N, C-alpha and C positions, 0 to 999 in steps of 0.2 A: 411135452419133456422139450429142454431146451439143448444147451451144449453152452458149455467156456468157451468164449473170443476174445481173449485172453492169452498172450502165452504163459508160461507156468515152468516153472518159478518166474516171476519176477523179473528179480536179480540176473538172472542168469540171458535174457533174452530180450530186455528191455528195457525202459525207464535211466534210471543210474542219474550221477550227477551231468550237472552241462561243464564242457569245457570251459576254462577258467576265459576271462575276457582281457586282455592287453590293454593296460590306460592308455587310453587316447591325451587325454587331459590333466590338467592339473590349476588350484584352486587356490589362490594364497590366504596362509596362517600360520597358526602357532598349536601342531604344526597345521601344513595345509592335508587337500583334500584328494582324491585321484579321482579323474570323473571317466569312464563311469563310475557310478557309485556299486560298487565291490569289485574294480577291475582288478587288476593284479598289477602292481609296483614296477619298476624298471627293476631289475639283481644289484645295481649300484649309477655310480654318479658318470662315468664314463657312458653305462648304457643309454643313460636316458637324454645326455650331451649328444649320443650316436641316434635317436629315436629324430619322431617326428610330432612328440606330446606337444599340446598347444598349451601355455599360460595361461592364465585367467586370474587377475587382469593382464595384458600385454604391455602396460606398463609398468615399472622394477621395481619389485616388491619392498612393503616396506621394512623399517629394523623389528626383526624374529624374525621375518616370515621366511616360511620355509615347509619342503615336500620331504617325507622323512621314505626313502629307495627300500628296498628289501634289507639291505645293507643295514645291521642294529649300531644303533651310536650316534656321534657326531659322525662320523666316516660315513652315513649313508645321507647326509644331509644336505640339500639343493635346493637352491633359491635362485628366481628370474631377474636379468637384471637388465630388464626391458629388450634386449636381443641377444642374450645366451644364456643358456641354462652353466652354474656354475656352482661349486662344492661346498658346504656351509649354511649358516642361517644369512639373511641378509642385514649388513651393516649398518 
């Protein structure tokens, strides 16, 4: 006779969803992507500007490229100038 070597019920004693991972990078695109894949973007452009998120490429992004923060719409868009994060899509 054996025994159950797992906690029961599993939903109470273990497992579950892993904690969300904050974004550490951003890749240019229309829209761009946050890295690592599945990571949580900054809440808004101000939080992005205060972060250490690394842009890829590190040169200024080209016309129309941006990443979308958690803020919906144009107010949540940000682009990399080559030196700083700024609001909006690249001109």
